LOVEXFI-913374 format. One record per residue (C-alpha): x, y, z; residue in three letters; residue number from 1. Coordinates in Angstrom, 1 decimal. Example, Ala and Ser with C-alpha at 12.3 -4.5 7.8 and 13.67 -1.06 7.14 Angstrom:
// LOVEXFI-913374
<dose c1="12.3" c2="-4.5" c3="7.8" type="ALA" seq="1"/>
<dose c1="13.7" c2="-1.1" c3="7.1" type="SER" seq="2"/>
// end
This chain:
// LOVEXFI-913374
<dose c1="-0.3" c2="-0.1" c3="0.3" type="MET" seq="1"/>
<dose c1="1.1" c2="3.4" c3="-0.9" type="THR" seq="2"/>
<dose c1="0.8" c2="6.4" c3="1.5" type="ILE" seq="3"/>
<dose c1="0.7" c2="9.7" c3="0.0" type="GLU" seq="4"/>
<dose c1="1.1" c2="13.1" c3="3.1" type="VAL" seq="5"/>
<dose c1="-0.2" c2="16.9" c3="1.3" type="LYS" seq="6"/>
<dose c1="0.7" c2="19.3" c3="2.9" type="ARG" seq="7"/>
<dose c1="0.4" c2="18.5" c3="6.7" type="VAL" seq="8"/>
<dose c1="0.9" c2="20.7" c3="8.9" type="SER" seq="9"/>
<dose c1="0.1" c2="20.3" c3="13.3" type="LYS" seq="10"/>
<dose c1="0.1" c2="22.9" c3="16.2" type="HIS" seq="11"/>
<dose c1="0.2" c2="23.3" c3="19.4" type="TYR" seq="12"/>
<dose c1="-0.3" c2="26.1" c3="20.6" type="GLY" seq="13"/>
<dose c1="1.6" c2="28.7" c3="19.0" type="THR" seq="14"/>
<dose c1="4.1" c2="25.8" c3="18.8" type="PHE" seq="15"/>
<dose c1="4.6" c2="24.5" c3="14.8" type="ASN" seq="16"/>
<dose c1="5.4" c2="20.4" c3="15.4" type="ALA" seq="17"/>
<dose c1="4.8" c2="20.3" c3="11.5" type="LEU" seq="18"/>
<dose c1="5.3" c2="22.5" c3="8.7" type="LYS" seq="19"/>
<dose c1="3.8" c2="21.8" c3="5.5" type="ASP" seq="20"/>
<dose c1="4.8" c2="18.9" c3="5.2" type="ILE" seq="21"/>
<dose c1="4.7" c2="16.5" c3="2.0" type="HIS" seq="22"/>
<dose c1="5.5" c2="13.1" c3="1.4" type="LEU" seq="23"/>
<dose c1="4.7" c2="9.7" c3="-0.8" type="GLU" seq="24"/>
<dose c1="5.9" c2="6.4" c3="0.0" type="ILE" seq="25"/>
<dose c1="6.3" c2="3.2" c3="-2.4" type="LYS" seq="26"/>
<dose c1="4.4" c2="0.1" c3="-1.8" type="LYS" seq="27"/>
<dose c1="6.6" c2="-1.8" c3="0.1" type="GLY" seq="28"/>
<dose c1="9.5" c2="-0.2" c3="0.6" type="GLU" seq="29"/>
<dose c1="11.0" c2="0.7" c3="4.4" type="LEU" seq="30"/>
<dose c1="11.1" c2="4.0" c3="5.5" type="VAL" seq="31"/>
<dose c1="12.6" c2="6.2" c3="8.5" type="ALA" seq="32"/>
<dose c1="11.8" c2="8.7" c3="9.9" type="LEU" seq="33"/>
<dose c1="14.8" c2="10.5" c3="11.0" type="LEU" seq="34"/>
<dose c1="15.4" c2="13.5" c3="13.3" type="GLY" seq="35"/>
<dose c1="16.4" c2="15.3" c3="16.7" type="PRO" seq="36"/>
<dose c1="13.8" c2="15.3" c3="19.8" type="SER" seq="37"/>
<dose c1="11.1" c2="17.5" c3="19.0" type="GLY" seq="38"/>
<dose c1="12.0" c2="17.4" c3="14.9" type="SER" seq="39"/>
<dose c1="7.9" c2="16.1" c3="14.0" type="GLY" seq="40"/>
<dose c1="9.3" c2="13.0" c3="13.4" type="LYS" seq="41"/>
<dose c1="6.8" c2="11.2" c3="15.8" type="THR" seq="42"/>
<dose c1="3.6" c2="14.2" c3="15.4" type="THR" seq="43"/>
<dose c1="3.9" c2="12.2" c3="11.5" type="LEU" seq="44"/>
<dose c1="4.0" c2="8.7" c3="12.5" type="LEU" seq="45"/>
<dose c1="1.0" c2="9.5" c3="14.0" type="ARG" seq="46"/>
<dose c1="-0.9" c2="11.9" c3="12.7" type="ILE" seq="47"/>
<dose c1="-0.2" c2="8.7" c3="9.0" type="ILE" seq="48"/>
<dose c1="-2.1" c2="6.6" c3="11.8" type="ALA" seq="49"/>
<dose c1="-5.0" c2="8.1" c3="13.2" type="GLY" seq="50"/>
<dose c1="-4.2" c2="8.7" c3="16.3" type="LEU" seq="51"/>
<dose c1="-3.3" c2="12.5" c3="16.2" type="GLU" seq="52"/>
<dose c1="-5.4" c2="15.0" c3="13.0" type="THR" seq="53"/>
<dose c1="-3.7" c2="17.4" c3="11.1" type="ALA" seq="54"/>
<dose c1="-4.9" c2="20.8" c3="11.3" type="ASP" seq="55"/>
<dose c1="-4.2" c2="20.9" c3="7.1" type="GLU" seq="56"/>
<dose c1="-3.3" c2="19.1" c3="4.1" type="GLY" seq="57"/>
<dose c1="-4.6" c2="15.6" c3="3.9" type="SER" seq="58"/>
<dose c1="-3.3" c2="11.7" c3="4.1" type="ILE" seq="59"/>
<dose c1="-3.6" c2="9.6" c3="1.3" type="LEU" seq="60"/>
<dose c1="-3.6" c2="5.2" c3="0.8" type="PHE" seq="61"/>
<dose c1="-3.1" c2="4.0" c3="-2.1" type="ASP" seq="62"/>
<dose c1="-4.5" c2="7.2" c3="-4.2" type="GLY" seq="63"/>
<dose c1="-7.2" c2="7.2" c3="-0.9" type="ASP" seq="64"/>
<dose c1="-7.8" c2="9.5" c3="1.1" type="ASP" seq="65"/>
<dose c1="-8.3" c2="8.6" c3="4.9" type="LEU" seq="66"/>
<dose c1="-7.7" c2="12.3" c3="6.3" type="THR" seq="67"/>
<dose c1="-10.9" c2="11.5" c3="9.0" type="HIS" seq="68"/>
<dose c1="-10.8" c2="8.0" c3="8.7" type="ILE" seq="69"/>
<dose c1="-10.8" c2="7.0" c3="12.3" type="HIS" seq="70"/>
<dose c1="-7.8" c2="4.4" c3="12.8" type="VAL" seq="71"/>
<dose c1="-9.4" c2="1.7" c3="13.7" type="GLN" seq="72"/>
<dose c1="-10.2" c2="2.1" c3="10.0" type="HIS" seq="73"/>
<dose c1="-7.5" c2="1.8" c3="8.8" type="ARG" seq="74"/>
<dose c1="-5.9" c2="-1.6" c3="8.9" type="GLN" seq="75"/>
<dose c1="-2.8" c2="-0.4" c3="11.0" type="VAL" seq="76"/>
<dose c1="-0.2" c2="-2.4" c3="13.1" type="GLY" seq="77"/>
<dose c1="1.3" c2="-0.6" c3="15.6" type="PHE" seq="78"/>
<dose c1="5.2" c2="-1.4" c3="17.1" type="VAL" seq="79"/>
<dose c1="6.1" c2="1.1" c3="20.1" type="PHE" seq="80"/>
<dose c1="8.8" c2="1.4" c3="22.4" type="GLN" seq="81"/>
<dose c1="7.0" c2="0.6" c3="25.6" type="HIS" seq="82"/>
<dose c1="6.4" c2="-2.6" c3="24.1" type="TYR" seq="83"/>
<dose c1="2.6" c2="-1.8" c3="25.6" type="ALA" seq="84"/>
<dose c1="2.6" c2="-5.4" c3="26.4" type="LEU" seq="85"/>
<dose c1="-0.7" c2="-6.9" c3="28.0" type="PHE" seq="86"/>
<dose c1="1.0" c2="-8.0" c3="31.4" type="LYS" seq="87"/>
<dose c1="-1.7" c2="-10.5" c3="32.5" type="HIS" seq="88"/>
<dose c1="-1.8" c2="-12.6" c3="29.0" type="MET" seq="89"/>
<dose c1="0.5" c2="-15.1" c3="28.1" type="THR" seq="90"/>
<dose c1="2.8" c2="-14.6" c3="24.9" type="VAL" seq="91"/>
<dose c1="0.1" c2="-16.8" c3="22.6" type="PHE" seq="92"/>
<dose c1="-2.5" c2="-14.8" c3="24.2" type="GLU" seq="93"/>
<dose c1="-0.8" c2="-11.1" c3="23.1" type="ASN" seq="94"/>
<dose c1="-0.4" c2="-12.0" c3="19.5" type="VAL" seq="95"/>
<dose c1="-4.3" c2="-13.8" c3="19.6" type="ALA" seq="96"/>
<dose c1="-5.4" c2="-10.9" c3="21.0" type="PHE" seq="97"/>
<dose c1="-5.6" c2="-8.6" c3="17.5" type="GLY" seq="98"/>
<dose c1="-7.5" c2="-11.1" c3="16.5" type="LEU" seq="99"/>
<dose c1="-10.2" c2="-11.6" c3="18.9" type="LYS" seq="100"/>
<dose c1="-11.3" c2="-9.0" c3="19.6" type="VAL" seq="101"/>
<dose c1="-12.2" c2="-8.4" c3="15.4" type="ARG" seq="102"/>
<dose c1="-15.8" c2="-9.1" c3="15.0" type="LYS" seq="103"/>
<dose c1="-18.2" c2="-12.3" c3="14.2" type="LYS" seq="104"/>
<dose c1="-18.2" c2="-12.6" c3="11.3" type="ARG" seq="105"/>
<dose c1="-14.3" c2="-11.1" c3="10.6" type="LEU" seq="106"/>
<dose c1="-12.9" c2="-13.3" c3="13.6" type="ARG" seq="107"/>
<dose c1="-10.7" c2="-16.4" c3="11.8" type="PRO" seq="108"/>
<dose c1="-11.6" c2="-19.1" c3="14.4" type="SER" seq="109"/>
<dose c1="-9.8" c2="-21.0" c3="16.9" type="ASP" seq="110"/>
<dose c1="-8.0" c2="-23.6" c3="14.8" type="ALA" seq="111"/>
<dose c1="-7.3" c2="-20.4" c3="12.6" type="GLU" seq="112"/>
<dose c1="-6.3" c2="-18.5" c3="16.0" type="ILE" seq="113"/>
<dose c1="-4.0" c2="-21.4" c3="16.9" type="GLN" seq="114"/>
<dose c1="-2.6" c2="-21.9" c3="14.0" type="GLU" seq="115"/>
<dose c1="-2.3" c2="-18.0" c3="12.8" type="LYS" seq="116"/>
<dose c1="0.2" c2="-18.2" c3="15.7" type="VAL" seq="117"/>
<dose c1="2.2" c2="-20.5" c3="16.7" type="TYR" seq="118"/>
<dose c1="3.5" c2="-19.3" c3="12.7" type="GLU" seq="119"/>
<dose c1="4.5" c2="-15.9" c3="13.9" type="LEU" seq="120"/>
<dose c1="6.1" c2="-17.4" c3="17.1" type="LEU" seq="121"/>
<dose c1="8.1" c2="-19.2" c3="14.7" type="ARG" seq="122"/>
<dose c1="8.4" c2="-16.5" c3="12.5" type="LEU" seq="123"/>
<dose c1="10.0" c2="-14.3" c3="15.3" type="VAL" seq="124"/>
<dose c1="11.5" c2="-17.2" c3="16.3" type="LYS" seq="125"/>
<dose c1="9.7" c2="-17.5" c3="20.2" type="MET" seq="126"/>
<dose c1="7.8" c2="-20.5" c3="19.6" type="ASP" seq="127"/>
<dose c1="9.0" c2="-22.3" c3="22.7" type="GLY" seq="128"/>
<dose c1="7.4" c2="-19.2" c3="25.0" type="PHE" seq="129"/>
<dose c1="3.6" c2="-19.3" c3="24.2" type="ALA" seq="130"/>
<dose c1="2.6" c2="-20.1" c3="27.5" type="ASN" seq="131"/>
<dose c1="5.7" c2="-17.3" c3="29.4" type="ARG" seq="132"/>
<dose c1="4.5" c2="-13.6" c3="30.6" type="TYR" seq="133"/>
<dose c1="6.0" c2="-10.8" c3="29.8" type="PRO" seq="134"/>
<dose c1="7.5" c2="-10.4" c3="32.9" type="SER" seq="135"/>
<dose c1="9.2" c2="-13.1" c3="31.6" type="GLN" seq="136"/>
<dose c1="10.9" c2="-12.8" c3="28.6" type="LEU" seq="137"/>
<dose c1="14.5" c2="-10.0" c3="27.8" type="SER" seq="138"/>
<dose c1="13.3" c2="-6.7" c3="26.8" type="GLY" seq="139"/>
<dose c1="14.6" c2="-7.8" c3="23.2" type="GLY" seq="140"/>
<dose c1="12.0" c2="-10.9" c3="23.2" type="GLN" seq="141"/>
<dose c1="9.3" c2="-8.5" c3="24.7" type="ARG" seq="142"/>
<dose c1="9.4" c2="-6.4" c3="21.2" type="GLN" seq="143"/>
<dose c1="9.8" c2="-9.3" c3="19.3" type="ARG" seq="144"/>
<dose c1="6.3" c2="-10.8" c3="20.8" type="ILE" seq="145"/>
<dose c1="5.1" c2="-6.6" c3="20.1" type="ALA" seq="146"/>
<dose c1="6.0" c2="-7.3" c3="16.4" type="LEU" seq="147"/>
<dose c1="4.4" c2="-10.8" c3="16.0" type="ALA" seq="148"/>
<dose c1="1.2" c2="-8.5" c3="17.5" type="ARG" seq="149"/>
<dose c1="1.5" c2="-5.7" c3="15.3" type="ALA" seq="150"/>
<dose c1="1.6" c2="-8.6" c3="12.2" type="LEU" seq="151"/>
<dose c1="-0.9" c2="-11.3" c3="13.2" type="ALA" seq="152"/>
<dose c1="-4.1" c2="-8.9" c3="11.7" type="VAL" seq="153"/>
<dose c1="-2.2" c2="-8.5" c3="9.1" type="GLU" seq="154"/>
<dose c1="-1.7" c2="-5.4" c3="8.1" type="PRO" seq="155"/>
<dose c1="-1.3" c2="-2.8" c3="5.5" type="LYS" seq="156"/>
<dose c1="0.4" c2="-0.6" c3="6.6" type="ILE" seq="157"/>
<dose c1="3.5" c2="-1.1" c3="10.1" type="LEU" seq="158"/>
<dose c1="4.3" c2="1.8" c3="12.2" type="LEU" seq="159"/>
<dose c1="7.3" c2="1.9" c3="14.3" type="LEU" seq="160"/>
<dose c1="7.6" c2="4.6" c3="16.8" type="ASP" seq="161"/>
<dose c1="11.3" c2="3.8" c3="18.2" type="GLU" seq="162"/>
<dose c1="10.9" c2="0.2" c3="17.9" type="PRO" seq="163"/>
<dose c1="14.9" c2="0.0" c3="19.5" type="PHE" seq="164"/>
<dose c1="14.8" c2="3.1" c3="22.0" type="GLY" seq="165"/>
<dose c1="14.9" c2="1.3" c3="24.9" type="ALA" seq="166"/>
<dose c1="17.3" c2="-2.1" c3="24.3" type="LEU" seq="167"/>
<dose c1="21.0" c2="-1.9" c3="24.8" type="ASP" seq="168"/>
<dose c1="23.4" c2="-1.8" c3="21.8" type="ALA" seq="169"/>
<dose c1="23.8" c2="-5.6" c3="21.1" type="LYS" seq="170"/>
<dose c1="20.1" c2="-6.2" c3="21.3" type="VAL" seq="171"/>
<dose c1="19.1" c2="-3.2" c3="19.4" type="ARG" seq="172"/>
<dose c1="21.9" c2="-4.2" c3="16.1" type="LYS" seq="173"/>
<dose c1="20.9" c2="-7.5" c3="15.8" type="GLU" seq="174"/>
<dose c1="17.3" c2="-7.1" c3="16.2" type="LEU" seq="175"/>
<dose c1="18.3" c2="-4.1" c3="13.4" type="ARG" seq="176"/>
<dose c1="18.7" c2="-7.5" c3="11.2" type="ARG" seq="177"/>
<dose c1="16.5" c2="-9.4" c3="12.0" type="TRP" seq="178"/>
<dose c1="13.5" c2="-6.2" c3="11.4" type="LEU" seq="179"/>
<dose c1="15.3" c2="-5.6" c3="7.8" type="ARG" seq="180"/>
<dose c1="15.3" c2="-10.2" c3="7.2" type="LYS" seq="181"/>
<dose c1="11.5" c2="-10.2" c3="8.6" type="LEU" seq="182"/>
<dose c1="10.2" c2="-6.7" c3="6.2" type="HIS" seq="183"/>
<dose c1="11.7" c2="-8.1" c3="2.6" type="ASP" seq="184"/>
<dose c1="9.4" c2="-11.5" c3="3.6" type="GLU" seq="185"/>
<dose c1="6.4" c2="-10.0" c3="4.7" type="PHE" seq="186"/>
<dose c1="7.6" c2="-6.7" c3="1.9" type="GLN" seq="187"/>
<dose c1="4.9" c2="-4.3" c3="3.8" type="ILE" seq="188"/>
<dose c1="4.6" c2="-0.8" c3="3.3" type="THR" seq="189"/>
<dose c1="6.2" c2="0.4" c3="6.8" type="SER" seq="190"/>
<dose c1="7.0" c2="3.1" c3="8.8" type="VAL" seq="191"/>
<dose c1="9.8" c2="3.6" c3="11.6" type="PHE" seq="192"/>
<dose c1="10.6" c2="7.0" c3="13.8" type="VAL" seq="193"/>
<dose c1="14.5" c2="6.7" c3="15.4" type="THR" seq="194"/>
<dose c1="17.1" c2="9.4" c3="16.5" type="HIS" seq="195"/>
<dose c1="19.8" c2="6.6" c3="15.8" type="ASP" seq="196"/>
<dose c1="21.5" c2="8.0" c3="13.1" type="GLN" seq="197"/>
<dose c1="23.0" c2="4.5" c3="13.3" type="GLU" seq="198"/>
<dose c1="19.5" c2="2.4" c3="12.7" type="GLU" seq="199"/>
<dose c1="18.2" c2="4.9" c3="10.1" type="ALA" seq="200"/>
<dose c1="21.2" c2="3.6" c3="7.6" type="LEU" seq="201"/>
<dose c1="21.7" c2="0.6" c3="8.7" type="ASP" seq="202"/>
<dose c1="18.0" c2="-0.5" c3="7.9" type="VAL" seq="203"/>
<dose c1="15.6" c2="1.9" c3="6.0" type="ALA" seq="204"/>
<dose c1="15.0" c2="1.5" c3="2.0" type="ASP" seq="205"/>
<dose c1="14.9" c2="5.1" c3="2.2" type="ARG" seq="206"/>
<dose c1="15.4" c2="7.8" c3="5.0" type="ILE" seq="207"/>
<dose c1="13.3" c2="11.7" c3="5.8" type="VAL" seq="208"/>
<dose c1="15.7" c2="14.3" c3="7.6" type="ILE" seq="209"/>
<dose c1="13.4" c2="16.4" c3="10.3" type="MET" seq="210"/>
<dose c1="14.7" c2="19.6" c3="11.9" type="ASN" seq="211"/>
<dose c1="11.8" c2="21.9" c3="13.0" type="GLU" seq="212"/>
<dose c1="8.7" c2="20.7" c3="11.8" type="GLY" seq="213"/>
<dose c1="10.6" c2="20.4" c3="8.5" type="LYS" seq="214"/>
<dose c1="11.5" c2="18.2" c3="6.3" type="ILE" seq="215"/>
<dose c1="15.1" c2="18.8" c3="5.6" type="GLU" seq="216"/>
<dose c1="16.4" c2="15.7" c3="2.8" type="GLN" seq="217"/>
<dose c1="15.0" c2="12.3" c3="2.0" type="ILE" seq="218"/>
<dose c1="17.3" c2="10.1" c3="-0.2" type="GLY" seq="219"/>
<dose c1="18.4" c2="6.7" c3="0.2" type="THR" seq="220"/>
<dose c1="21.1" c2="6.0" c3="2.8" type="PRO" seq="221"/>
<dose c1="23.6" c2="6.6" c3="1.2" type="GLN" seq="222"/>
<dose c1="22.5" c2="9.5" c3="-0.7" type="GLU" seq="223"/>
<dose c1="21.7" c2="11.5" c3="2.1" type="VAL" seq="224"/>
<dose c1="24.5" c2="10.8" c3="4.0" type="TYR" seq="225"/>
<dose c1="27.5" c2="11.5" c3="0.9" type="GLU" seq="226"/>
<dose c1="25.0" c2="14.0" c3="-0.4" type="HIS" seq="227"/>
<dose c1="23.9" c2="15.9" c3="2.3" type="PRO" seq="228"/>
<dose c1="21.0" c2="18.5" c3="1.2" type="ALA" seq="229"/>
<dose c1="22.2" c2="20.9" c3="4.1" type="SER" seq="230"/>
<dose c1="24.7" c2="20.9" c3="6.7" type="PRO" seq="231"/>
<dose c1="22.0" c2="20.4" c3="9.4" type="PHE" seq="232"/>
<dose c1="22.2" c2="16.8" c3="7.9" type="VAL" seq="233"/>
<dose c1="26.1" c2="17.2" c3="7.0" type="TYR" seq="234"/>
<dose c1="25.9" c2="17.3" c3="11.2" type="ASP" seq="235"/>
<dose c1="23.3" c2="15.8" c3="12.0" type="PHE" seq="236"/>
<dose c1="24.3" c2="11.8" c3="10.2" type="LEU" seq="237"/>
<dose c1="28.4" c2="11.2" c3="12.3" type="GLY" seq="238"/>
<dose c1="30.4" c2="13.4" c3="13.2" type="ASN" seq="239"/>
<dose c1="32.6" c2="16.2" c3="11.1" type="VAL" seq="240"/>
<dose c1="34.6" c2="19.5" c3="11.9" type="ASN" seq="241"/>
<dose c1="34.6" c2="22.5" c3="10.4" type="LEU" seq="242"/>
<dose c1="36.6" c2="24.7" c3="9.0" type="PHE" seq="243"/>
<dose c1="35.6" c2="28.7" c3="8.7" type="HIS" seq="244"/>
<dose c1="37.0" c2="31.0" c3="6.1" type="GLY" seq="245"/>
<dose c1="36.9" c2="32.7" c3="3.1" type="ARG" seq="246"/>
<dose c1="35.5" c2="31.1" c3="-0.3" type="LEU" seq="247"/>
<dose c1="37.1" c2="32.8" c3="-3.7" type="HIS" seq="248"/>
<dose c1="36.3" c2="31.7" c3="-7.2" type="LYS" seq="249"/>
<dose c1="37.6" c2="28.3" c3="-5.9" type="GLY" seq="250"/>
<dose c1="39.3" c2="28.3" c3="-3.1" type="LYS" seq="251"/>
<dose c1="38.8" c2="28.0" c3="1.1" type="LEU" seq="252"/>
<dose c1="40.9" c2="30.8" c3="2.7" type="ASN" seq="253"/>
<dose c1="41.3" c2="29.0" c3="6.3" type="LEU" seq="254"/>
<dose c1="45.1" c2="31.5" c3="6.6" type="GLY" seq="255"/>
<dose c1="47.2" c2="29.1" c3="7.1" type="SER" seq="256"/>
<dose c1="46.1" c2="26.9" c3="4.8" type="ALA" seq="257"/>
<dose c1="44.1" c2="27.4" c3="2.0" type="GLN" seq="258"/>
<dose c1="41.4" c2="24.3" c3="0.2" type="PHE" seq="259"/>
<dose c1="40.7" c2="23.7" c3="-3.7" type="GLU" seq="260"/>
<dose c1="36.2" c2="23.9" c3="-3.7" type="VAL" seq="261"/>
<dose c1="36.1" c2="23.4" c3="-7.7" type="PRO" seq="262"/>
<dose c1="32.0" c2="23.7" c3="-7.1" type="ASP" seq="263"/>
<dose c1="32.2" c2="27.1" c3="-6.1" type="HIS" seq="264"/>
<dose c1="34.5" c2="29.3" c3="-8.7" type="THR" seq="265"/>
<dose c1="31.1" c2="31.8" c3="-8.9" type="HIS" seq="266"/>
<dose c1="31.4" c2="32.5" c3="-5.6" type="VAL" seq="267"/>
<dose c1="33.7" c2="35.3" c3="-4.2" type="VAL" seq="268"/>
<dose c1="35.1" c2="36.6" c3="-1.3" type="ASN" seq="269"/>
<dose c1="32.7" c2="35.5" c3="1.2" type="THR" seq="270"/>
<dose c1="32.5" c2="33.5" c3="4.3" type="ASP" seq="271"/>
<dose c1="31.8" c2="29.8" c3="4.4" type="ALA" seq="272"/>
<dose c1="32.7" c2="26.4" c3="6.4" type="VAL" seq="273"/>
<dose c1="34.4" c2="23.7" c3="5.0" type="GLY" seq="274"/>
<dose c1="33.2" c2="20.0" c3="5.9" type="TYR" seq="275"/>
<dose c1="35.4" c2="17.7" c3="6.6" type="VAL" seq="276"/>
<dose c1="34.5" c2="14.1" c3="8.2" type="ARG" seq="277"/>
<dose c1="37.2" c2="12.1" c3="10.3" type="PRO" seq="278"/>
<dose c1="37.5" c2="10.0" c3="8.5" type="HIS" seq="279"/>
<dose c1="38.9" c2="12.3" c3="5.2" type="ASP" seq="280"/>
<dose c1="41.5" c2="13.7" c3="7.0" type="LEU" seq="281"/>
<dose c1="44.3" c2="12.3" c3="7.1" type="ALA" seq="282"/>
<dose c1="47.8" c2="12.6" c3="9.8" type="ILE" seq="283"/>
<dose c1="51.2" c2="13.7" c3="7.9" type="GLU" seq="284"/>
<dose c1="54.0" c2="14.3" c3="9.8" type="ARG" seq="285"/>
<dose c1="55.4" c2="16.7" c3="6.5" type="THR" seq="286"/>
<dose c1="52.8" c2="19.7" c3="4.3" type="LYS" seq="287"/>
<dose c1="52.9" c2="18.4" c3="1.4" type="THR" seq="288"/>
<dose c1="50.4" c2="20.6" c3="-0.1" type="SER" seq="289"/>
<dose c1="49.1" c2="24.4" c3="0.6" type="GLU" seq="290"/>
<dose c1="45.7" c2="22.3" c3="2.2" type="ASP" seq="291"/>
<dose c1="48.4" c2="20.6" c3="4.8" type="ALA" seq="292"/>
<dose c1="47.4" c2="22.3" c3="8.6" type="ILE" seq="293"/>
<dose c1="49.4" c2="21.9" c3="11.8" type="LEU" seq="294"/>
<dose c1="48.0" c2="20.1" c3="15.0" type="ALA" seq="295"/>
<dose c1="49.2" c2="18.5" c3="17.9" type="ARG" seq="296"/>
<dose c1="48.1" c2="15.1" c3="18.7" type="ILE" seq="297"/>
<dose c1="46.3" c2="15.5" c3="22.3" type="ILE" seq="298"/>
<dose c1="45.0" c2="11.9" c3="22.4" type="TYR" seq="299"/>
<dose c1="44.5" c2="8.7" c3="20.8" type="SER" seq="300"/>
<dose c1="42.5" c2="5.2" c3="21.1" type="HIS" seq="301"/>
<dose c1="42.3" c2="2.7" c3="18.3" type="ILE" seq="302"/>
<dose c1="38.7" c2="0.3" c3="18.3" type="VAL" seq="303"/>
<dose c1="39.2" c2="-2.6" c3="16.5" type="GLY" seq="304"/>
<dose c1="41.3" c2="-2.2" c3="12.7" type="PRO" seq="305"/>
<dose c1="40.3" c2="2.0" c3="13.5" type="VAL" seq="306"/>
<dose c1="42.5" c2="4.8" c3="15.3" type="ALA" seq="307"/>
<dose c1="41.2" c2="7.5" c3="16.7" type="HIS" seq="308"/>
<dose c1="42.8" c2="11.0" c3="17.1" type="VAL" seq="309"/>
<dose c1="41.9" c2="13.9" c3="18.5" type="GLU" seq="310"/>
<dose c1="43.7" c2="17.1" c3="17.9" type="LEU" seq="311"/>
<dose c1="44.4" c2="20.6" c3="18.4" type="ARG" seq="312"/>
<dose c1="45.2" c2="23.0" c3="15.5" type="ARG" seq="313"/>
<dose c1="47.9" c2="25.5" c3="16.7" type="GLU" seq="314"/>
<dose c1="46.3" c2="29.0" c3="14.7" type="ASP" seq="315"/>
<dose c1="43.2" c2="28.4" c3="16.3" type="THR" seq="316"/>
<dose c1="42.6" c2="26.1" c3="18.9" type="ASP" seq="317"/>
<dose c1="40.2" c2="24.8" c3="17.9" type="GLU" seq="318"/>
<dose c1="40.0" c2="20.8" c3="17.5" type="TYR" seq="319"/>
<dose c1="39.6" c2="18.6" c3="15.4" type="LEU" seq="320"/>
<dose c1="38.6" c2="14.0" c3="15.3" type="GLU" seq="321"/>
<dose c1="40.7" c2="12.0" c3="12.7" type="ALA" seq="322"/>
<dose c1="39.8" c2="8.2" c3="12.4" type="GLU" seq="323"/>
<dose c1="42.7" c2="6.0" c3="10.5" type="ILE" seq="324"/>
<dose c1="43.9" c2="2.8" c3="9.7" type="SER" seq="325"/>
<dose c1="44.8" c2="0.7" c3="13.1" type="LYS" seq="326"/>
<dose c1="48.4" c2="-0.4" c3="10.8" type="GLU" seq="327"/>
<dose c1="49.3" c2="2.7" c3="9.4" type="HIS" seq="328"/>
<dose c1="49.7" c2="4.5" c3="13.4" type="PHE" seq="329"/>
<dose c1="50.8" c2="1.6" c3="14.3" type="VAL" seq="330"/>
<dose c1="53.1" c2="1.4" c3="11.7" type="GLN" seq="331"/>
<dose c1="54.1" c2="5.5" c3="11.4" type="GLN" seq="332"/>
<dose c1="54.1" c2="5.7" c3="15.9" type="GLN" seq="333"/>
<dose c1="51.9" c2="8.5" c3="16.2" type="PHE" seq="334"/>
<dose c1="52.3" c2="10.0" c3="19.6" type="ARG" seq="335"/>
<dose c1="50.4" c2="12.1" c3="21.9" type="THR" seq="336"/>
<dose c1="51.6" c2="15.9" c3="22.6" type="GLY" seq="337"/>
<dose c1="52.8" c2="15.1" c3="19.3" type="GLU" seq="338"/>
<dose c1="52.5" c2="18.1" c3="15.8" type="ALA" seq="339"/>
<dose c1="51.9" c2="16.3" c3="12.5" type="VAL" seq="340"/>
<dose c1="50.1" c2="17.8" c3="9.4" type="TYR" seq="341"/>
<dose c1="46.1" c2="17.0" c3="8.9" type="VAL" seq="342"/>
<dose c1="45.2" c2="17.1" c3="4.9" type="ARG" seq="343"/>
<dose c1="41.7" c2="17.4" c3="4.2" type="PRO" seq="344"/>
<dose c1="41.0" c2="14.3" c3="1.8" type="LYS" seq="345"/>
<dose c1="37.3" c2="14.9" c3="0.5" type="GLU" seq="346"/>
<dose c1="35.7" c2="18.1" c3="1.8" type="VAL" seq="347"/>
<dose c1="31.6" c2="19.8" c3="1.5" type="ARG" seq="348"/>
<dose c1="31.3" c2="23.5" c3="1.6" type="VAL" seq="349"/>
<dose c1="28.9" c2="25.6" c3="2.9" type="PHE" seq="350"/>
<dose c1="27.7" c2="28.9" c3="2.5" type="ILE" seq="351"/>
<dose c1="25.9" c2="31.2" c3="4.4" type="PRO" seq="352"/>
<dose c1="22.7" c2="31.3" c3="2.5" type="GLU" seq="353"/>
<dose c1="23.1" c2="26.9" c3="3.2" type="ASP" seq="354"/>
<dose c1="22.5" c2="27.8" c3="6.3" type="PHE" seq="355"/>
<dose c1="19.2" c2="29.1" c3="6.6" type="VAL" seq="356"/>
<dose c1="16.4" c2="26.8" c3="7.9" type="ILE" seq="357"/>
// end
């Protein structure tokens, strides 16, 4: 089922939670709504679900306008951060609940319900836990049951609000892979809310990045990470080093160094900021080009194959972060307190108008 959000706005008093949102989600697509707290992502999800009403705009499922249709008639399944399982019911009873409360003419037989529930429990690898209660399960197991319950009613759309937010990092990663696999099997149009960049980049077909009630950028994980549309997107999707300077005819002048930025040859003498990811910052002992900046290593640590190095620029006292291979770090024997040169392998420049939100 396709979802179309047309010019949706939502206000709470004088606060604009959503501002003229337009979004199209394809059938079978898994889309992440990503952004910081207060960006409007949960409000948008609740309006799609029918749990909130938009002040302006409309919501269409497969071209049908459901803006004023009650949540009970939208055929959506929900999975929330805090599971919302019935504590007094067993795992089996929780998953079967949505089927048992259907109107009599739509309700499957007891045998059909049992078959359906056990099929879902096998799918989420919880078939051996049917008679347990939620209090007897781990957080990850409870979330699997919440997802099985949502799938039991065969929803046309699956909505997930911070589904893994209450779990520890290792369990979250395991469930992310599992959700992706499950989605590929069921092919249900799915929308999930998260503030975790890694989660969105790892799971989603497309990411909708939100900020202050507006959409900053929509694209595949690769598109939004490698080609951020604004300084906000660049900064939000991972660590970044900022280099403030003057941009003139394709060169960003920093005083002690100069970066080549051929995409801005038309810009004449204006303030600008260069953005460089830590893994795009090289560390060298000698100055080999005019884009090298003198800095001093103040801290380093190795995690797996990557050495994380913190530096302080000698000209401005600003801090920088670099990520280089463990092999190169050990081979070069870089030491804390040592003066080195840092050089960007790739830089993206934003000029002042890019910062307008």
